[in-house]
GUTOR-337067 format. One record per residue (C-alpha): residue number from 1; x, y, z. Coordinates in steps of 0.001 Angstrom, whole numbers, padded with zeros to 6 digits. Layout:
BEGIN
{n = NUM xx = X yy = Y zz = Z}
...
//
This chain:
BEGIN
{n = 1 xx = 000006 yy = -000036 zz = -000012}
{n = 2 xx = 002837 yy = 002397 zz = 000745}
{n = 3 xx = 003258 yy = 004047 zz = -002724}
{n = 4 xx = -000466 yy = 004772 zz = -002919}
{n = 5 xx = -001090 yy = 005744 zz = 000684}
{n = 6 xx = -001688 yy = 009394 zz = -000239}
{n = 7 xx = -004248 yy = 008318 zz = -002812}
{n = 8 xx = -005958 yy = 006051 zz = -000304}
{n = 9 xx = -005977 yy = 008834 zz = 002236}
{n = 10 xx = -007572 yy = 011388 zz = -000056}
{n = 11 xx = -010106 yy = 008957 zz = -001563}
{n = 12 xx = -011351 yy = 007380 zz = 001655}
{n = 13 xx = -010876 yy = 010529 zz = 003797}
{n = 14 xx = -008426 yy = 009103 zz = 006352}
{n = 15 xx = -005904 yy = 011097 zz = 008359}
{n = 16 xx = -002288 yy = 010136 zz = 008765}
{n = 17 xx = -003090 yy = 008111 zz = 011876}
{n = 18 xx = -005843 yy = 006314 zz = 009959}
{n = 19 xx = -003631 yy = 005259 zz = 007106}
{n = 20 xx = -001003 yy = 004236 zz = 009607}
{n = 21 xx = -003551 yy = 001938 zz = 011130}
{n = 22 xx = -003913 yy = 000203 zz = 007757}
{n = 23 xx = -000217 yy = -000751 zz = 007995}
{n = 24 xx = -000382 yy = -001574 zz = 011702}
{n = 25 xx = -003196 yy = -004132 zz = 011296}
{n = 26 xx = -000986 yy = -006716 zz = 009381}
{n = 27 xx = 001821 yy = -006529 zz = 011954}
{n = 28 xx = -000485 yy = -006800 zz = 014901}
{n = 29 xx = -002196 yy = -009749 zz = 013243}
{n = 30 xx = 001128 yy = -011411 zz = 012763}
{n = 31 xx = 001756 yy = -011015 zz = 016475}
{n = 32 xx = -001612 yy = -012307 zz = 017655}
{n = 33 xx = -001699 yy = -015273 zz = 015215}
{n = 34 xx = 001920 yy = -016228 zz = 015950}
{n = 35 xx = 000605 yy = -017213 zz = 019386}
{n = 36 xx = -002507 yy = -018947 zz = 018001}
{n = 37 xx = -000919 yy = -020694 zz = 015016}
{n = 38 xx = 000680 yy = -023513 zz = 017066}
{n = 39 xx = -002794 yy = -024569 zz = 018222}
{n = 40 xx = -004054 yy = -024491 zz = 014674}
{n = 41 xx = -001212 yy = -026613 zz = 013393}
{n = 42 xx = -001671 yy = -029022 zz = 016250}
{n = 43 xx = -005161 yy = -029654 zz = 015124}
{n = 44 xx = -004934 yy = -029344 zz = 011318}
{n = 45 xx = -001262 yy = -029796 zz = 010443}
{n = 46 xx = 001105 yy = -027203 zz = 009089}
{n = 47 xx = 000447 yy = -028052 zz = 005423}
{n = 48 xx = -003339 yy = -027748 zz = 005668}
{n = 49 xx = -003056 yy = -024545 zz = 007676}
{n = 50 xx = -000781 yy = -023071 zz = 004984}
{n = 51 xx = -003214 yy = -024028 zz = 002254}
{n = 52 xx = -006104 yy = -022369 zz = 004073}
{n = 53 xx = -004057 yy = -019276 zz = 004655}
{n = 54 xx = -003224 yy = -018879 zz = 000953}
{n = 55 xx = -006911 yy = -019178 zz = 000124}
{n = 56 xx = -007752 yy = -016399 zz = 002632}
{n = 57 xx = -005094 yy = -014172 zz = 001168}
{n = 58 xx = -006341 yy = -014663 zz = -002363}
{n = 59 xx = -009990 yy = -013995 zz = -001616}
{n = 60 xx = -009360 yy = -010941 zz = 000615}
{n = 61 xx = -006935 yy = -009435 zz = -001924}
{n = 62 xx = -009349 yy = -009779 zz = -004832}
{n = 63 xx = -012057 yy = -008136 zz = -002662}
{n = 64 xx = -009831 yy = -005050 zz = -002444}
{n = 65 xx = -011389 yy = -004061 zz = -005792}
{n = 66 xx = -014201 yy = -002544 zz = -003678}
{n = 67 xx = -011978 yy = -001104 zz = -000995}
{n = 68 xx = -012817 yy = 002552 zz = -001851}
{n = 69 xx = -015422 yy = 002046 zz = 000912}
{n = 70 xx = -013657 yy = 002398 zz = 004221}
{n = 71 xx = -015387 yy = -000688 zz = 005790}
{n = 72 xx = -014280 yy = -002878 zz = 002862}
{n = 73 xx = -010814 yy = -001353 zz = 003004}
{n = 74 xx = -010339 yy = -002349 zz = 006621}
{n = 75 xx = -012145 yy = -005682 zz = 006351}
{n = 76 xx = -009936 yy = -006826 zz = 003420}
{n = 77 xx = -006900 yy = -005562 zz = 005187}
{n = 78 xx = -007773 yy = -007737 zz = 008213}
{n = 79 xx = -008439 yy = -010714 zz = 005978}
{n = 80 xx = -005078 yy = -010414 zz = 004063}
{n = 81 xx = -003307 yy = -009801 zz = 007365}
{n = 82 xx = -004713 yy = -012901 zz = 009050}
{n = 83 xx = -003824 yy = -015079 zz = 006136}
{n = 84 xx = -000243 yy = -013745 zz = 005895}
{n = 85 xx = 000175 yy = -013909 zz = 009673}
{n = 86 xx = -000740 yy = -017569 zz = 009916}
{n = 87 xx = 001299 yy = -018552 zz = 006896}
{n = 88 xx = 004423 yy = -016712 zz = 008111}
{n = 89 xx = 004087 yy = -018196 zz = 011649}
{n = 90 xx = 004032 yy = -021693 zz = 010134}
{n = 91 xx = 007258 yy = -021186 zz = 008216}
{n = 92 xx = 009798 yy = -021525 zz = 011069}
{n = 93 xx = 008112 yy = -024795 zz = 011974}
{n = 94 xx = 008517 yy = -026127 zz = 008463}
{n = 95 xx = 012060 yy = -024994 zz = 008269}
{n = 96 xx = 012935 yy = -026680 zz = 011541}
{n = 97 xx = 011266 yy = -029961 zz = 010477}
{n = 98 xx = 012430 yy = -030275 zz = 006897}
{n = 99 xx = 015724 yy = -028377 zz = 006853}
{n = 100 xx = 017256 yy = -028781 zz = 010369}
{n = 101 xx = 020795 yy = -028819 zz = 009025}
{n = 102 xx = 020386 yy = -025706 zz = 006820}
{n = 103 xx = 018002 yy = -023582 zz = 008879}
{n = 104 xx = 020020 yy = -020400 zz = 008354}
{n = 105 xx = 020141 yy = -020697 zz = 004523}
{n = 106 xx = 016492 yy = -021617 zz = 004202}
{n = 107 xx = 015372 yy = -018853 zz = 006580}
{n = 108 xx = 017461 yy = -016403 zz = 004611}
{n = 109 xx = 015891 yy = -017700 zz = 001375}
{n = 110 xx = 012367 yy = -017321 zz = 002540}
{n = 111 xx = 012998 yy = -013954 zz = 004132}
{n = 112 xx = 014540 yy = -012875 zz = 000787}
{n = 113 xx = 011458 yy = -013986 zz = -001130}
{n = 114 xx = 009221 yy = -012370 zz = 001472}
{n = 115 xx = 010806 yy = -008951 zz = 001157}
{n = 116 xx = 011266 yy = -009518 zz = -002587}
{n = 117 xx = 007454 yy = -009837 zz = -002915}
{n = 118 xx = 007087 yy = -006605 zz = -001019}
{n = 119 xx = 009559 yy = -004969 zz = -003389}
{n = 120 xx = 007732 yy = -006207 zz = -006411}
{n = 121 xx = 004460 yy = -004773 zz = -005104}
{n = 122 xx = 006147 yy = -001469 zz = -004175}
{n = 123 xx = 007559 yy = -001143 zz = -007653}
{n = 124 xx = 004453 yy = -001981 zz = -009614}
{n = 125 xx = 001440 yy = -000856 zz = -007540}
{n = 126 xx = 001741 yy = 002864 zz = -008372}
{n = 127 xx = 002258 yy = 002222 zz = -012136}
{n = 128 xx = -000699 yy = -000243 zz = -012028}
{n = 129 xx = -002841 yy = 002378 zz = -010371}
{n = 130 xx = -001915 yy = 004845 zz = -013126}
{n = 131 xx = -002650 yy = 002266 zz = -015851}
{n = 132 xx = -005979 yy = 001164 zz = -014369}
{n = 133 xx = -006907 yy = 004617 zz = -013224}
{n = 134 xx = -007657 yy = 003478 zz = -009692}
{n = 135 xx = -005623 yy = 002202 zz = -006755}
{n = 136 xx = -008333 yy = -000306 zz = -005797}
{n = 137 xx = -007818 yy = -002394 zz = -008935}
{n = 138 xx = -004099 yy = -002189 zz = -008600}
{n = 139 xx = -004258 yy = -003616 zz = -005058}
{n = 140 xx = -006679 yy = -006330 zz = -006185}
{n = 141 xx = -004427 yy = -007613 zz = -008956}
{n = 142 xx = -002000 yy = -009026 zz = -006324}
{n = 143 xx = -004577 yy = -011704 zz = -005568}
{n = 144 xx = -003308 yy = -013428 zz = -008706}
{n = 145 xx = 000054 yy = -013885 zz = -007035}
{n = 146 xx = -001624 yy = -015668 zz = -004077}
{n = 147 xx = -003402 yy = -017974 zz = -006481}
{n = 148 xx = -000142 yy = -018766 zz = -008222}
{n = 149 xx = 001564 yy = -019461 zz = -004924}
{n = 150 xx = -001401 yy = -021613 zz = -003832}
{n = 151 xx = -001126 yy = -023705 zz = -007035}
{n = 152 xx = 002559 yy = -024336 zz = -006470}
{n = 153 xx = 001953 yy = -025242 zz = -002822}
{n = 154 xx = -000851 yy = -027685 zz = -003689}
{n = 155 xx = 001443 yy = -029385 zz = -006240}
{n = 156 xx = 004132 yy = -029710 zz = -003549}
{n = 157 xx = 001662 yy = -031245 zz = -001134}
{n = 158 xx = 000490 yy = -033875 zz = -003556}
{n = 159 xx = 004030 yy = -035054 zz = -004114}
{n = 160 xx = 005220 yy = -034915 zz = -000504}
{n = 161 xx = 004394 yy = -036732 zz = 002722}
{n = 162 xx = 002586 yy = -035116 zz = 005645}
{n = 163 xx = 004355 yy = -033716 zz = 008598}
{n = 164 xx = 002619 yy = -036159 zz = 010966}
{n = 165 xx = 003880 yy = -039123 zz = 008879}
{n = 166 xx = 007457 yy = -037815 zz = 008836}
{n = 167 xx = 007553 yy = -036595 zz = 012443}
{n = 168 xx = 004896 yy = -038383 zz = 014486}
{n = 169 xx = 004075 yy = -036520 zz = 017618}
{n = 170 xx = 005947 yy = -033401 zz = 016583}
{n = 171 xx = 002829 yy = -031299 zz = 016752}
{n = 172 xx = 001903 yy = -032405 zz = 020289}
{n = 173 xx = 001630 yy = -029927 zz = 023107}
{n = 174 xx = 001514 yy = -026808 zz = 021019}
{n = 175 xx = -000491 yy = -024674 zz = 023405}
{n = 176 xx = -000020 yy = -021029 zz = 024448}
{n = 177 xx = 000829 yy = -022251 zz = 027946}
{n = 178 xx = 003896 yy = -024053 zz = 026537}
{n = 179 xx = 005532 yy = -020789 zz = 025396}
{n = 180 xx = 008466 yy = -019434 zz = 027334}
{n = 181 xx = 006683 yy = -016525 zz = 028945}
{n = 182 xx = 008871 yy = -016381 zz = 032073}
{n = 183 xx = 012340 yy = -016786 zz = 030609}
{n = 184 xx = 014581 yy = -013752 zz = 030131}
{n = 185 xx = 016538 yy = -015291 zz = 027268}
{n = 186 xx = 013358 yy = -015719 zz = 025231}
{n = 187 xx = 012498 yy = -012118 zz = 025878}
{n = 188 xx = 015933 yy = -011029 zz = 024688}
{n = 189 xx = 015391 yy = -012825 zz = 021404}
{n = 190 xx = 011913 yy = -011205 zz = 021185}
{n = 191 xx = 013383 yy = -007768 zz = 021882}
{n = 192 xx = 015710 yy = -008130 zz = 018900}
{n = 193 xx = 012803 yy = -008868 zz = 016632}
{n = 194 xx = 010778 yy = -005993 zz = 018094}
{n = 195 xx = 013448 yy = -003511 zz = 016995}
{n = 196 xx = 013906 yy = -005116 zz = 013589}
{n = 197 xx = 010199 yy = -005143 zz = 012911}
{n = 198 xx = 009902 yy = -001491 zz = 013976}
{n = 199 xx = 012562 yy = -000396 zz = 011552}
{n = 200 xx = 011374 yy = -002616 zz = 008763}
{n = 201 xx = 007743 yy = -001648 zz = 008817}
{n = 202 xx = 008241 yy = 002065 zz = 009441}
{n = 203 xx = 010572 yy = 002096 zz = 006446}
{n = 204 xx = 008112 yy = 000074 zz = 004319}
{n = 205 xx = 005233 yy = 002353 zz = 005365}
{n = 206 xx = 006768 yy = 005825 zz = 005377}
{n = 207 xx = 009815 yy = 005910 zz = 003174}
{n = 208 xx = 007861 yy = 006495 zz = 000047}
{n = 209 xx = 005478 yy = 009098 zz = 001664}
{n = 210 xx = 008524 yy = 010874 zz = 003095}
{n = 211 xx = 010020 yy = 011453 zz = -000370}
{n = 212 xx = 006634 yy = 012430 zz = -001763}
{n = 213 xx = 006533 yy = 014987 zz = 001003}
{n = 214 xx = 009991 yy = 016105 zz = -000179}
{n = 215 xx = 008681 yy = 016694 zz = -003674}
{n = 216 xx = 009090 yy = 013347 zz = -005442}
{n = 217 xx = 006332 yy = 011773 zz = -007503}
{n = 218 xx = 004527 yy = 008699 zz = -006142}
{n = 219 xx = 006139 yy = 006491 zz = -008846}
{n = 220 xx = 009664 yy = 007747 zz = -008108}
{n = 221 xx = 009151 yy = 007291 zz = -004350}
{n = 222 xx = 007831 yy = 003792 zz = -005004}
{n = 223 xx = 010934 yy = 002901 zz = -007006}
{n = 224 xx = 013149 yy = 004188 zz = -004218}
{n = 225 xx = 011315 yy = 001879 zz = -001773}
{n = 226 xx = 011792 yy = -000915 zz = -004299}
{n = 227 xx = 015504 yy = -000289 zz = -004397}
{n = 228 xx = 015540 yy = -000468 zz = -000597}
{n = 229 xx = 013537 yy = -003705 zz = -000613}
{n = 230 xx = 015916 yy = -005146 zz = -003267}
{n = 231 xx = 018665 yy = -004349 zz = -000749}
{n = 232 xx = 016774 yy = -006306 zz = 001817}
{n = 233 xx = 016710 yy = -009317 zz = -000480}
{n = 234 xx = 020449 yy = -009087 zz = -000975}
{n = 235 xx = 021044 yy = -008520 zz = 002723}
{n = 236 xx = 018922 yy = -011463 zz = 003767}
{n = 237 xx = 020654 yy = -013836 zz = 001390}
{n = 238 xx = 024257 yy = -012626 zz = 001883}
{n = 239 xx = 024222 yy = -012097 zz = 005639}
{n = 240 xx = 022519 yy = -015387 zz = 006338}
{n = 241 xx = 024921 yy = -017146 zz = 003961}
{n = 242 xx = 028021 yy = -015590 zz = 005469}
{n = 243 xx = 026871 yy = -016317 zz = 008980}
{n = 244 xx = 026909 yy = -020042 zz = 008190}
{n = 245 xx = 030675 yy = -019992 zz = 008037}
{n = 246 xx = 030838 yy = -019633 zz = 011828}
{n = 247 xx = 028737 yy = -020652 zz = 014763}
{n = 248 xx = 028905 yy = -017104 zz = 016037}
{n = 249 xx = 026149 yy = -015012 zz = 014455}
{n = 250 xx = 027230 yy = -011783 zz = 016208}
{n = 251 xx = 029631 yy = -010369 zz = 013578}
{n = 252 xx = 027102 yy = -010779 zz = 010801}
{n = 253 xx = 024347 yy = -009286 zz = 012973}
{n = 254 xx = 026529 yy = -006354 zz = 013980}
{n = 255 xx = 027482 yy = -005640 zz = 010365}
{n = 256 xx = 023829 yy = -005703 zz = 009300}
{n = 257 xx = 022711 yy = -003344 zz = 012099}
{n = 258 xx = 025636 yy = -000993 zz = 011560}
{n = 259 xx = 024789 yy = -000839 zz = 007826}
{n = 260 xx = 021134 yy = -000117 zz = 008576}
{n = 261 xx = 022194 yy = 002613 zz = 011064}
{n = 262 xx = 024274 yy = 004454 zz = 008447}
{n = 263 xx = 021315 yy = 004441 zz = 006018}
{n = 264 xx = 018932 yy = 005666 zz = 008692}
{n = 265 xx = 021221 yy = 008504 zz = 009789}
{n = 266 xx = 021593 yy = 009554 zz = 006162}
{n = 267 xx = 017841 yy = 009649 zz = 005576}
{n = 268 xx = 017379 yy = 011565 zz = 008821}
{n = 269 xx = 020101 yy = 014182 zz = 008365}
{n = 270 xx = 020564 yy = 014582 zz = 004619}
{n = 271 xx = 017655 yy = 012767 zz = 002887}
{n = 272 xx = 018293 yy = 014356 zz = -000557}
{n = 273 xx = 022129 yy = 014079 zz = -000559}
{n = 274 xx = 022253 yy = 010439 zz = -001594}
{n = 275 xx = 018775 yy = 008974 zz = -001308}
{n = 276 xx = 019450 yy = 005855 zz = -003387}
{n = 277 xx = 022551 yy = 005059 zz = -001298}
{n = 278 xx = 020698 yy = 005533 zz = 001938}
{n = 279 xx = 017799 yy = 003372 zz = 000727}
{n = 280 xx = 020192 yy = 000554 zz = -000270}
{n = 281 xx = 022135 yy = 000639 zz = 002998}
{n = 282 xx = 018876 yy = 000611 zz = 004984}
{n = 283 xx = 017646 yy = -002299 zz = 002930}
{n = 284 xx = 020748 yy = -004450 zz = 003130}
{n = 285 xx = 021099 yy = -003861 zz = 006840}
{n = 286 xx = 017537 yy = -004495 zz = 007927}
{n = 287 xx = 017137 yy = -007469 zz = 005497}
{n = 288 xx = 020203 yy = -009159 zz = 006956}
{n = 289 xx = 019182 yy = -008356 zz = 010544}
{n = 290 xx = 015710 yy = -009802 zz = 009914}
{n = 291 xx = 017018 yy = -013039 zz = 008504}
{n = 292 xx = 019185 yy = -013553 zz = 011540}
{n = 293 xx = 016412 yy = -012511 zz = 013954}
{n = 294 xx = 014194 yy = -015256 zz = 012543}
{n = 295 xx = 017104 yy = -017771 zz = 012468}
{n = 296 xx = 018190 yy = -017383 zz = 016072}
{n = 297 xx = 015187 yy = -019079 zz = 017633}
{n = 298 xx = 015749 yy = -022064 zz = 015334}
{n = 299 xx = 019429 yy = -022062 zz = 016271}
{n = 300 xx = 018794 yy = -022163 zz = 019975}
{n = 301 xx = 015930 yy = -024682 zz = 019990}
{n = 302 xx = 016774 yy = -028359 zz = 020567}
{n = 303 xx = 014033 yy = -029800 zz = 018325}
{n = 304 xx = 011530 yy = -028781 zz = 015567}
{n = 305 xx = 008716 yy = -028725 zz = 018163}
{n = 306 xx = 010806 yy = -026507 zz = 020448}
{n = 307 xx = 011766 yy = -024250 zz = 017547}
{n = 308 xx = 008070 yy = -023843 zz = 016719}
{n = 309 xx = 007153 yy = -022745 zz = 020211}
{n = 310 xx = 010165 yy = -020474 zz = 020679}
{n = 311 xx = 009560 yy = -018958 zz = 017194}
{n = 312 xx = 005895 yy = -018448 zz = 017992}
{n = 313 xx = 006797 yy = -016541 zz = 021131}
{n = 314 xx = 009473 yy = -014437 zz = 019498}
{n = 315 xx = 007303 yy = -013635 zz = 016433}
{n = 316 xx = 004233 yy = -012952 zz = 018584}
{n = 317 xx = 006006 yy = -010495 zz = 020907}
{n = 318 xx = 008093 yy = -009030 zz = 018080}
{n = 319 xx = 005176 yy = -008200 zz = 015790}
{n = 320 xx = 002772 yy = -007066 zz = 018512}
{n = 321 xx = 005301 yy = -004627 zz = 020038}
{n = 322 xx = 007161 yy = -003623 zz = 016863}
{n = 323 xx = 003959 yy = -003500 zz = 014806}
{n = 324 xx = 002618 yy = -000346 zz = 016514}
{n = 325 xx = 005586 yy = 001745 zz = 015397}
{n = 326 xx = 004118 yy = 002751 zz = 011967}
{n = 327 xx = 001122 yy = 004070 zz = 013832}
{n = 328 xx = 003361 yy = 005981 zz = 016232}
{n = 329 xx = 005302 yy = 007352 zz = 013242}
{n = 330 xx = 002059 yy = 008602 zz = 011707}
{n = 331 xx = 001128 yy = 010188 zz = 014977}
{n = 332 xx = 004570 yy = 011893 zz = 015215}
{n = 333 xx = 004010 yy = 013095 zz = 011613}
{n = 334 xx = 000687 yy = 014605 zz = 012554}
{n = 335 xx = 002059 yy = 016102 zz = 015806}
{n = 336 xx = 005208 yy = 017720 zz = 014453}
{n = 337 xx = 004383 yy = 018180 zz = 010735}
{n = 338 xx = 007523 yy = 016292 zz = 009698}
{n = 339 xx = 009141 yy = 012843 zz = 009773}
{n = 340 xx = 012163 yy = 013965 zz = 011758}
{n = 341 xx = 011102 yy = 012779 zz = 015203}
{n = 342 xx = 010094 yy = 009308 zz = 013929}
{n = 343 xx = 013406 yy = 008943 zz = 012090}
{n = 344 xx = 015371 yy = 009977 zz = 015179}
{n = 345 xx = 013568 yy = 007329 zz = 017252}
{n = 346 xx = 014424 yy = 004694 zz = 014613}
{n = 347 xx = 018087 yy = 005707 zz = 014777}
{n = 348 xx = 017971 yy = 005273 zz = 018559}
{n = 349 xx = 016323 yy = 001816 zz = 018281}
{n = 350 xx = 018901 yy = 000751 zz = 015709}
{n = 351 xx = 021784 yy = 001745 zz = 018005}
{n = 352 xx = 020203 yy = -000156 zz = 020936}
{n = 353 xx = 019970 yy = -003258 zz = 018697}
{n = 354 xx = 023582 yy = -002923 zz = 017709}
{n = 355 xx = 024583 yy = -003060 zz = 021359}
{n = 356 xx = 022177 yy = -005924 zz = 022026}
{n = 357 xx = 023729 yy = -007979 zz = 019210}
{n = 358 xx = 026738 yy = -008731 zz = 021357}
{n = 359 xx = 024578 yy = -010719 zz = 023755}
{n = 360 xx = 023896 yy = -013530 zz = 021229}
{n = 361 xx = 026886 yy = -015657 zz = 021964}
{n = 362 xx = 027148 yy = -019110 zz = 020261}
{n = 363 xx = 026798 yy = -022557 zz = 021843}
{n = 364 xx = 023672 yy = -021639 zz = 023687}
{n = 365 xx = 020788 yy = -024130 zz = 023666}
{n = 366 xx = 017268 yy = -023363 zz = 024748}
{n = 367 xx = 015331 yy = -026346 zz = 025946}
{n = 368 xx = 011576 yy = -025953 zz = 025595}
{n = 369 xx = 009138 yy = -027936 zz = 027907}
{n = 370 xx = 006110 yy = -029358 zz = 026169}
{n = 371 xx = 004201 yy = -029529 zz = 029405}
{n = 372 xx = 004695 yy = -026125 zz = 030871}
{n = 373 xx = 006195 yy = -022743 zz = 030012}
{n = 374 xx = 009705 yy = -023492 zz = 031221}
{n = 375 xx = 012621 yy = -022523 zz = 029038}
{n = 376 xx = 016046 yy = -023495 zz = 030344}
{n = 377 xx = 019187 yy = -022148 zz = 028765}
{n = 378 xx = 022741 yy = -023478 zz = 029252}
//
């Protein structure tokens, strides 16, 4: 939505806080359903849950053709958000089950395709809106991508074996009470993702409107965001790949966060000096940091079932807390009339994450109890 947020705002009659809410709903949904998805997969299986999620995404996205009405706009946003939230929460479980020896590479790959999809939409939504003459049709066309993905997924399911056949009992005990609510180490992992989510979604939501505010066209601002997202793809693949060469993820994480910080400082202090450079640095840094933030729970879990619960906790807390930041950025924009305060807060968050990165020493194992919410780390 980011490249056409101004069009949405003027058509529907929303303020900056209102359009921020449109971008907060998906992240909050990801947080809530990260907690609930383990129960769904326990009852239905990860593959079936993924299939249903893709169907929900497709239907809700096509329904955006009527989203010029504010009720439809928010209803379809909720539908798309729930589908994406459940599908994304299932992914760490599938990675831990089917790729236990290559979790870092596979996580980097799916993070790269995730942000790559966002980049594709950022690049083409504004031109599609110009071609169709309306942003509603442009948003609805992305339902075709969900149908394509669903077809590929169904073909894979027919050729594969079910998770319960391959890992009997792996889905047992996946209740909210089994999550590590009382363990500081789990909260530390979640804190890393909170910051990464905050930077990622504020950038995704407000980078294009920032440059529209600075005098750029919607299409040019959308291309700038696309370049940043392309940097995220590169960062996710490169940083996750390089980190496999050592058991210590800290150097790669520190590099990614330092790169992101340079880009953020540039956008904050001199946005028009080298905007393409700042966008690339922000993208490479936050893409690499996101891949590692999603990989660490898999690294520190002793089994696929434990990885699923630890990931559910980290993703749930990360998206619920980090997901409100685009709304806060919109509120800061309304309050001050500029984006400076929001950008300064992001720089501060980035620097805190850089210091926090040193805590993630290697050779740490998190044991998850299936029966209670204990999480013991050695």
